[in-house]
N, C-alpha and C positions, 0 to 999 in steps of 0.2 A: 213499234209497240214493244214494251218490255216483256220479257219472258216471265218475270216474277216481280211481285211487289217487294220481296225481301229475299236475299240470299244470306244464309247464316253460315259462316266459316268456322267449323269446330263443333264437334258433337260430344263434348264433355258435359258436365252438369250445367254450365253457364250457357253454352250454345244450344243444347237441347231444350232447356227451359225457355230461352228466348224464342226458339222456333215454335214451341207449343203455345206460349202466350200469344204470339203473333197469329198463328193459325186459328186459335180460339177466337180472336178478334175478327176473323174473316179475311185476313190477308192471304195472298197466294205466296207460299213460302217454299223455298228449297233449302235443305240442310245438307251440308257436305263435309266430309272428313276422309282422309286416306285410310283411316282405321275404323273398326266397328264402333258404334256409339258406346260411350262410357268406358272404353278400354284403356284410356290413358291415365293421366294423373287422377281423374275422378274415381277410377277403379281402386286405387291403392291407399286411400286416405284413412283417417282414424274413425270414420263412420259416425261422427258426432255432429249434431246440429248445435253448434257452440254459440248460442245467442248471448252467453256471458262473456265471450272472448273479445272484449273491447279494448284491452290494453295491447298496444303494438309491440312487435318484436323490438323495434327501436325504443330504447329506454335508457335513462342515465345509468341504470345498473349494468347495461352492456359495456359502457365505457369503463366503469370501475373494474369490471371483472375481465376485461378483454385480455390482458396479459396472461392471466391464469387459464382462460378458456382456450387461448391459442397454443399455450405451451404444454398443456396437460393432455396425456393420451387417454384420459378418462373423462372427457368433456363431451357434452351434447352438441357442441359446435365444432365443426371442422372447416378449415379454409385451405383451399388449394392456393398456395402462395404465388405460383406462376400465373394462375388465373387472376388473382388480385392485382399483380403487377401489370397485367395486360389491360386491366379495367380500373385504373386508379380513380377516375372521376366517379364511377359508380360507388366504389368503396368509401371514398371521402364523403360523398353525398349521404350514404347510409349512416355513417358516423355523425355527420352534422345533424341528422334527424334524431339523434339520441339526446340532444340537448333538452333540458327540462321543458322549456317553452314549446319547442316543436313536438316533443313527445306528448305533452298535454293536449295540444291542438289536434294531433292525429287521433288520440283516444276519443276526443269529443266527436270528431267526424265519423269515426267508426261506430261510436255509440248511436249516433243519429240514424244511420242506415240499418244498423243491427236491430233497432226497435221496430223495423218493418219486415224483418227477415221472414217470420212465420206467415205474415200476410201475403208474401210473395210466393212461398213454397206450398203452403197448405192447399190452395186451390188446385195446384198441379198434382199433388198427392191424391186428392179426391178424383180429379179428372182421369188420372191413370189407374185408379182402383188399387192403390198401393198402400192403403192404410195398414195392412198386415205386416209391412216391412218396418213400421215405425214403433220404437220401444220407448215408453214413457217412464224411465226410472232415474232420470237425472244423470249427473256426472259428478264424480268424486275426484278432487285434487288433494294429494297428500304431500306432506313435508316430513322429511326424516331428520331435519335439524332445526334448532331454534332460530338460527340466523336467517335461514331461508323463509321460515314462517313470519318472522318479524319484518323481513323485506317486502312481504306482500300486503302489509296492513294498509298502505296508502291505496293500493289497487282495490282492495276490498271496500274501503271507505268510498272510493269513487263509484264503484258498482252500486253501493247502497244508495247513493244520491240519485242514481238512475232508476231505482226501483227494481233492480235485478234480484230475484229471490234467491237466497242461499242460507244455509245453516253452517255455523262454525262448530266443528266437532273436536272433542278431545280423543286421545288414543283409544279408550274403551268404547266410545260410541262409534268410532271409525271401524273398529274390528267387529262390532255388533252388526254394522251395515254390510261389511265385506270380510267375513271371517277367513277367507282364503289368503289374505295378505300376510306375508312373512317378514316384511320390512319393519324395523323399529320405527314406530310412528310418533312424531312429535305433535302433530295436529293435522287437521284436514278441513276442507270446506265442501259441502254438498250443494251443488247447483240444482235445485229441485225441479226447475222448469225445463232443463235441458233434455233433449231427446237424442236417440241414436237410431241408426239405420242398419237393419240386419244384413243388407246386401246392397251397397251403393250402386253397383253396376246393374243389378236387377231393377232398382228404382229408375235408372236412366233408360233401361230397355223398355220398361212399361210406359214411360213418358214418350219414348220414341214410337212405340206401337200406336199409342193414342194419337200422336201427331200424324202418322200415316193414315189412321182411320178417319181423321178429320179432313183428309185430302192433301196433306203435305207431301212433298216429294223429297226423296233421299238419293244422294249420289255419293258413292264411296270413291272419292277422287281427291287429289291434292289441288288446292288453289295456289297458284304461283304468283299471280299478279292481279291487281285491280286497276282500272282506269276510270276515274271520275270525270263526268262531263256536267253540263248545266242541269240536266234533268234525269240523268241515269248514270249507271256504273256498268262498265264491261268487266266481266269476271272470267279470267283464264282458268278453266277447270279441266285438269287433265289435258287431253288433246282437243278439247272443244272450248267454245266461248258462249256464255249466256249474258243476257242483259237484264238488269234489275233496276227498280226505282231506288232502292237502297241496299247496302251491304253491311252486315255485322261482322266484325273481326273478333271472334271469340275463341281463338286458337291457342290460348294459354301461353306457355313458354315459347311456342313456335310462332307467335303472332309476328315477331320481327322479321321473319323470313318471307313475308308476303309483300312483294314489291308494289309500290304505289299506294299502299294502304295508309301510310303515315305512321304505322306502328314501328316501321324500321328506323324511324328517327327518334324514338323515345327510349329512355334508359331502362329497358326491360332486362332484368337479370333472372337468375335461376337459383332457387334453393332446392337442392336435391334432397329428397326424403326416401326413407327405406321402410320396408316392413318385413316381418317374419310371420308365417302361419303355422300354428300347431293344431292340426285337424281335430284331435281328440281332447282338447284342453279348454274348451269354451266354458266348462263348468267351474273353472277356478274363480270367476268373478261373475257378478250379475248385472253390471253396468260399466260404462267406460271409466277407467281409473287412470288419472294422470299423475305420474311422479314428477313433481316440480323440478327437483334437483337433477333428475335423470333426463328430463327433456323429451319424454315419450309417453304414449298412451298404451294401455292394455285394454282390449275391447273384445267382449264376446260377440260373435257374429255367426252368420249362417255357415261360413266355411271353417269355423273353429275359433281359436283364440288368435287375435291379431295383435302383435306388438308393432306399433307404428310411430315414427317421428324422427327426432333429431334434425339438425340443420347442417348441410354440407354446401358451402359456397364453392361451386366449381362449374365448369362449362357443360353444355348439353352433350358434347361428344367425349367427355372424359370417361375413362373406364370405371366400371363398378368398383367401389371402395369396400373391400372385404372387411376392413377395420371397422366400418360403420355397422355392418351386420353383426360382427363379433361383439361390438359394444352393446347393441340392443339385446342380443342373447344373454350377455353377462348381466346387464341391468334387469332384464326380465326375470332371471333366476333370483336376483336379490329381492325383487318385489314380491314374487309369487312362490319361491322355492324352486327346487330342481325341475328343469324342463327337459323333455326329450329333444332329439334333433328335430329342427323345423322341417315341415313337409314342403315348404316352398318359401321363396324370398322374392323381393321386388324392389326395383328402383324407379322412382318417378321424379318429375320436374315441376316444382311449384313455381308459377310465374310471379315474379317479385319485383316491385318497384322499390327504389331506395327509400321511400317514405312509408312503406308498408301499407299503402292504400291502393285499392283497385283503380283502374282507369275506366271510366264510364262516361261516354258522351261523344259528341261529334268530333271527327278527326280535324286536326288544325287546318287542313287545306280544303276540306269539303264537308258540307253537311249531309252529303249522300252516303258517307261512310261513318258508321257508328263503331266506336271502340268499346269492348266489354271484356277486359282481361286484367291480369295482374292481381288476382284475389289471394295470392299467397296461401296462407293456411285456412282461408275462410271460403273457399269455393263452394263446398257443399252447403254451408250455412247461408251464404249470400246469393247462391245461384238463382233461386226463385225470384227474389226481389230484383236482381239485376235483369232477369228476363222480362219482368213486368215493365221496368224502366225502358228497356230496349223496345218493347212493343209500343210504348207511348211515343218514343222518338221516331219509330218507323211509321207511325200514323201522322207524324208532323206536329205533334203537340208536346208540351213540356209535362214531365211527371208531376204528381202531387206531393213530391218531397224534394228537398233541395239536393242537387247533385253537383253544384259548382266546385266543391272541394275535390271531386274526383275527375275533373276536366283533364283531357289530354294536354291542354294549354297551361296547366298549373306549373308553378315552380316546384322542383323536386328536392330542394334543399333550403 
C-alpha cells in the first residue's frame, strides 16, 4: 500500500500550489523540499501577477540586438561565455526559438494558459486567507526611447487581440500616475488588470499552513531519486524511502538533479536573476514599474522597494556576479533618482527551457511522474493554474484546458 497518493518535490509557488490543490481535492499529499517553503526563487521575484506577459523572451528582437547585448557592459543581458560553450545545444535551441514563426507560436501557447492564471491562483489566495497580500493597482511599463516604444507596437497589438486590458500613456499621463519617476519618459503602457503581491514568501507560507491544516504532510528533506513502477513510485527522501501513487517534480532549476525523474534528460537551463532591497524607499512608487530598456522592475512591497530582474545566462554554481547588482543599482537610480545603499541583495535561479515555455505533463517514461517546472519569469503568475493542472493529472484525468504544448515530450527547437 502506498504511503501517499501524491508526493510533491519542491516547495516554491508551483509545488506549494500543487500540494494545496491536491489536498483540497482530498488526496493524501506530502510536500518536500530541503529548504523552507517559498525561500528559493519564489522569494526573490518581482512580486507581479503578470497576466499580460504573453510575449516570450525568445523573439526576433533578441537576434537583432544580440551583438549589442553581449558586447555592452550596460546591458540587461549577461552571458557567461564558458557556460555557453559548455552548453552549445541549449544556446542554439534558444536562438532557434527566436525565429518569427517559433516566437509567434510560443506567444500563443503562453497566452492560452495565461488566460486561466487567475482562475488557478484566486481560489488558493482565498483558501489561504491571503487577500490582504494582493494589490490591485496594475503594472506600468515605461520606455525612455522612441525606438524601444516603436519596437513594442506589435506586442501590444497582439495583446489587444487577446482582450488584455491596457492603456497607452504619454509622458505627462505617466508622471501623473507615478510622479516619483525621474527617467525621461517617451511613453508607457498601464496594464490595468495586473496585480502584485506585497510579500510572495508570506503568500506561500500561508498556502503552506493551509495545506497542513487540511491534513497535508511536510518533510524538509532533499529528494535524490525516484523509481517508477507500474502502479507506484518510490521516492528517496533524505535517508528514508516513501512510496506514492504519483510524484510531482516541481523543483524549479534543481529538477534536473533528481535521478530517475526524467527531468535530468530535458534541456533545463538557468536564468539567474538578482534583486536589491531598499527598506525605506517603498514610497517612491505605488505599483510595479518596469523599465523596458533596463530589463528590470521596481516594486513597492512589504520589505521596502525591490529592484528585481535582468537576465544572466550562467550555471547554478557560478559565483554571484557583482556587476549585475551594480547594474540594477545604477539603473534604479536613473529610474527613480538617487538611492541609498541597498539593505540587502539576492541571487536566484529561474528554471528556463530553451523555448521559454514551462514543462507541464507526464514524464516521458512514466505517467506516474508529473513534471511541473521551467516557468522562467512566470512562476508566480502561473503557479496556481499549474497546481490545478497537476491536481487533475494526479487524479488520473485530463485538465479542462489544453496542455499538449507544454509536454515534456515536445520538440524544444
